[in-house]
C-alpha positions in Angstrom: 203.3 265.4 128.2 205.0 268.8 127.4 205.0 269.7 123.7 208.8 270.0 123.6 209.3 266.5 125.0 206.6 265.1 122.6 208.4 266.9 119.6 211.8 265.5 120.7 210.4 261.9 121.0 208.9 262.3 117.5 212.1 263.7 116.0 214.2 260.8 117.5 211.7 258.3 116.2 211.7 259.7 112.7 215.5 259.9 112.8 215.7 256.2 113.8 213.1 255.3 111.1 214.9 257.1 108.3 218.3 255.6 109.4 216.8 252.1 109.4 215.0 252.8 106.1 218.3 254.2 104.5 220.3 251.0 105.8 217.6 248.6 104.4 217.4 250.6 101.1 221.3 250.3 100.8 221.1 246.6 101.4 218.3 246.1 98.9 220.3 248.0 96.3 223.4 245.9 97.1 221.6 242.6 96.7 219.9 243.8 93.5 223.3 244.7 91.9 224.7 241.3 93.1 221.9 239.5 91.3 222.8 241.5 88.2 226.2 239.8 88.4 224.4 236.4 88.6 225.6 235.8 92.1 223.7 233.5 94.5 221.9 235.0 97.5 224.5 233.4 99.8 227.4 234.9 97.8 225.8 238.4 97.9 225.3 238.0 101.7 229.0 237.2 102.1 230.0 240.1 100.0 227.8 242.5 102.1 229.4 241.1 105.3 232.9 241.5 103.8 232.1 245.2 102.8 231.2 245.8 106.5 234.4 244.1 107.7 236.5 246.2 105.3 234.8 249.4 106.6 233.6 250.4 103.2 231.4 253.4 103.9 229.2 252.9 100.8 228.9 249.1 100.3 227.4 249.5 96.9 230.8 251.0 95.6 232.1 247.4 95.8 230.4 246.9 92.4 231.9 249.9 90.7 235.0 251.1 92.6 238.3 249.5 91.9 239.6 250.9 95.2 236.8 249.2 97.2 237.2 245.8 95.5 241.0 245.9 95.8 240.6 246.6 99.5 238.4 243.6 99.9 240.7 241.3 97.9 243.7 242.3 99.9 241.8 241.7 103.2 240.6 238.2 102.1 244.1 237.1 100.9 245.8 238.5 104.0 243.3 236.9 106.4 243.3 233.6 104.6 247.1 233.5 104.7 247.1 234.4 108.4 244.9 231.4 109.3 246.1 229.0 106.6 242.8 228.8 104.7 244.0 230.0 101.2 242.8 226.8 99.5 239.5 226.5 101.3 236.3 226.4 99.2 234.9 229.5 100.9 237.9 231.6 100.4 238.4 230.6 96.8 234.6 231.3 96.1 234.9 234.7 97.7 238.0 235.6 95.7 236.2 234.3 92.5 233.3 236.7 93.2 235.6 239.7 93.8 237.7 239.0 90.7 234.5 238.8 88.6 233.5 242.2 89.8 237.0 243.6 89.3 237.2 242.2 85.8 233.8 243.9 85.0 235.2 247.2 86.4 238.4 247.0 84.4 236.6 246.2 81.1 234.1 249.0 81.6 237.0 251.4 82.3 238.9 250.2 79.3 235.9 250.7 77.1 235.7 254.3 78.0 239.3 254.7 76.8 238.4 253.2 73.4 238.5 255.0 70.0 235.5 257.0 68.9 236.7 258.3 65.6 239.1 257.3 62.9 240.9 260.7 63.6 242.5 258.8 66.5 244.1 256.1 64.3 247.8 256.0 65.0 250.6 255.9 62.4 251.9 252.4 61.9 248.4 250.8 62.8 248.1 247.6 60.8 244.7 247.3 59.0 242.8 244.9 56.8 240.6 246.1 53.9 237.8 244.3 52.2 237.4 245.1 48.5 234.1 243.5 47.5 234.6 240.9 44.9 238.4 241.0 45.3 238.9 239.8 48.8 240.9 240.9 51.9 244.0 243.1 51.6 246.6 244.1 54.2 247.9 247.6 54.7 249.1 250.0 57.4 248.4 253.7 58.3 251.2 256.0 57.1 249.7 259.3 58.1 246.5 260.6 59.6 245.3 264.0 58.9 242.4 265.4 56.6 242.4 261.9 55.2 243.8 258.6 56.4 246.9 257.8 54.3 247.5 254.1 54.0 250.1 252.0 52.2 248.8 250.6 48.9 247.1 247.3 50.1 248.5 244.0 49.2 247.0 240.5 49.1 248.9 237.1 49.6 248.4 235.1 46.4 247.2 231.5 47.1 249.0 230.4 44.0 252.4 231.9 44.4 252.4 232.9 48.1 253.6 236.3 47.2 252.2 239.7 48.2 250.4 241.2 45.2 248.7 244.7 44.9 246.0 245.9 42.6 246.6 249.0 40.5 245.8 252.1 42.6 243.3 253.3 40.2 241.0 250.3 40.7 240.5 251.5 44.3 239.4 255.0 43.5 235.9 255.8 44.5 235.3 252.4 46.0 233.7 251.9 49.4 235.8 249.6 51.5 235.4 248.0 54.9 238.4 248.4 57.2 239.2 246.2 60.2 242.0 246.6 62.7 242.9 245.5 66.2 244.1 248.1 68.6 246.9 246.8 70.8 245.7 246.3 74.4 242.2 247.4 73.5 239.8 245.7 71.0 238.9 245.1 67.4 237.3 247.9 65.3 235.7 248.3 62.0 234.5 251.1 59.8 233.3 251.7 56.2 234.9 254.5 54.1 235.5 255.7 50.6 238.8 255.7 48.8 239.2 259.4 48.0 242.4 259.2 46.0 245.8 257.8 45.4 249.4 258.9 45.2 252.7 258.7 47.0 253.6 259.3 50.7 257.2 260.0 50.8 258.4 257.1 48.5 255.5 254.7 49.1 252.5 254.2 46.9 249.5 255.1 49.0 245.7 255.4 49.1 243.8 258.2 50.8 240.7 257.1 52.8 238.0 259.5 54.0 237.7 259.9 57.8 234.7 258.3 59.5 232.9 258.9 62.8 231.1 255.5 62.5 233.7 253.5 64.2 232.4 250.3 65.9 234.0 247.9 68.2 233.9 244.3 66.8 235.5 242.4 69.5 236.6 242.9 73.2 238.1 240.3 75.4 235.9 239.4 78.4 239.0 239.1 80.5 242.0 241.2 81.3 245.2 240.2 79.7 248.6 240.9 81.2 252.0 241.0 79.5 254.6 238.7 81.1 257.6 236.5 80.7 256.8 233.2 82.4 258.5 229.9 81.5 256.1 227.0 81.3 255.8 223.4 80.2 253.4 222.4 77.4 252.0 218.9 77.0 250.2 217.4 74.0 248.8 214.4 75.8 245.5 216.1 76.9 242.4 215.7 74.8 238.9 217.4 75.4 237.3 214.1 76.3 239.8 213.3 79.1 239.0 214.0 82.7 240.7 217.2 83.8 243.4 216.7 86.3 245.1 219.2 88.6 248.1 217.1 89.4 251.5 218.1 87.9 252.9 216.1 85.1 256.1 214.1 85.9 257.2 214.2 82.2 259.3 217.2 81.1 256.9 218.3 78.3 258.0 221.0 75.9 259.6 224.3 77.2 257.8 227.4 76.2 257.5 231.0 77.2 254.2 232.8 78.1 254.2 236.3 76.7 250.8 237.3 78.1 248.2 235.6 80.2 244.6 235.9 81.3 242.2 233.7 83.2 240.9 232.3 79.8 244.1 232.0 77.7 247.7 233.0 76.9 250.1 233.9 74.2 252.7 231.1 74.0 256.1 231.3 72.2 257.6 227.9 71.4 260.3 226.4 69.2 259.2 224.8 66.0 256.0 225.2 64.0 252.8 225.1 65.9 249.5 223.5 64.6 246.1 225.1 65.1 243.3 223.3 66.9 245.8 221.2 68.9 244.5 220.4 72.5 247.3 221.1 75.0 247.9 221.4 78.7 250.0 224.2 80.2 251.8 223.9 83.5 253.7 226.7 85.3 254.1 228.4 88.6 252.9 231.9 89.8 254.1 233.3 93.1 255.1 229.8 94.2 251.7 228.3 93.3 251.1 225.7 90.7 248.8 226.6 87.7 247.5 224.0 85.2 245.4 225.2 82.2 243.7 222.9 79.7 242.7 224.2 76.3 243.1 224.6 72.6 245.6 226.3 70.2 243.2 228.5 68.3 245.8 230.2 66.0 249.5 230.1 65.1 251.9 232.7 64.0 254.9 231.0 62.5 258.3 232.8 62.1 260.4 230.7 59.8 263.4 233.1 60.2 263.9 232.2 63.9 262.1 228.8 63.8 259.5 229.7 66.4 255.8 230.0 66.7 253.4 232.1 68.8 250.3 230.1 69.8 247.1 231.8 70.6 245.9 229.5 73.4 242.2 229.4 74.7 241.8 227.9 78.2 238.8 225.6 78.4 239.3 224.4 81.9 241.1 225.6 85.0 240.6 224.8 88.7 238.9 227.7 90.6 241.9 228.2 93.0 244.3 228.2 90.1 242.1 230.7 88.2 242.3 232.9 91.3 246.1 232.5 91.4 246.3 233.8 87.8 243.9 236.7 88.7 245.9 237.6 91.8 249.1 237.7 89.6 247.4 239.8 86.9 245.9 242.4 89.3 248.8 242.3 91.7 246.6 243.1 94.8 248.5 240.8 97.2 249.3 242.0 100.6 252.3 244.4 100.9 254.6 241.9 102.6 254.2 239.4 99.7 254.9 242.2 97.2 258.1 243.0 99.1 259.1 239.2 99.0 258.5 239.1 95.3 260.4 242.4 94.7 263.3 241.0 96.7 263.4 237.8 94.7 263.2 239.7 91.4 266.1 242.0 92.5 268.1 239.0 93.7 267.7 237.4 90.3 268.6 240.6 88.6 271.8 241.1 90.6 272.8 237.5 90.0 272.4 237.9 86.3 274.4 241.1 86.3 277.2 239.2 88.3 277.2 236.4 85.8 277.3 238.7 82.9 280.2 240.7 84.5 282.0 237.4 85.1 281.7 236.4 81.5 283.1 239.7 80.4 286.1 239.6 82.6 289.4 238.8 80.8 291.3 235.6 81.9 294.1 236.1 84.5 297.7 235.8 83.5 297.9 232.3 84.9 294.9 231.0 82.8 294.9 229.9 79.2 292.9 232.1 76.9 
């Protein structure tokens, strides 16, 4: 056999071998990452097949690229809608896996955008300060420069219910622990020293030293989305009862969801809420019924308007309903469905404007005022 032909055959063999090796290596890495997400072998195999169907050049990117996972979610939803299998177990299981990956990506991305130093504390940020031996005090950031200027902290007296403050001089030189929740981010804490006291504009203030030792104390394991969704709240459910996914015939209590996630919601309702109350929420998203069972973990009571904000923790939700919530939050539905929703929203807006204009019109000369 001529040397040239032998060399060509060898080169083709090696090229084929490395191509096969590369493909197998990719697949091994893909399955390894899938096991890190606690997926079963069959679930990872289905994801691998989906990555191919979506023509994702690097299948492994499904675990870290929001663009890749969005592409797969849109394809699954569109395909299921086309053949009428939206509620099938296989489709809901696949969406559940994809949303689990997407939530992981979103939280990891959010963490990168977190605060690293107290220099980034914004004016107006509400904080809690622990003075050892005296308790917890509330304050807010007035200014942030060489030092952190905060309003002289106050504590709600258990006896009188009034806000009371310690003399500023008692804070001087003390090491305090500061806690705060950054809106849309996470909880943080740091220890610092009270360097001085004085006035900021007309407010009594303390001056705290800056700190680079800023630690996250709490981060939601789910993505929460601001919204205005009218819902029904029911008090009949208890944790011991069997969870049902059938809508309640009773009217329940009207309420408004101000934000929502797969594991909870912020609920505004008339009257004074009670912590640790088991409840059931019932509402619709994009025309699909959602029922969530859970507990009211905390209550913010506003006596001036006679309303409460309930911090609701969802303890049970059907898998397909969870996927409905996640689809709404991530808004990765097919383009045609987005257009339908946009049209509905615009129609509602136009209707409301027309009603408002009608109410503002003066009565005609033939009508009684």
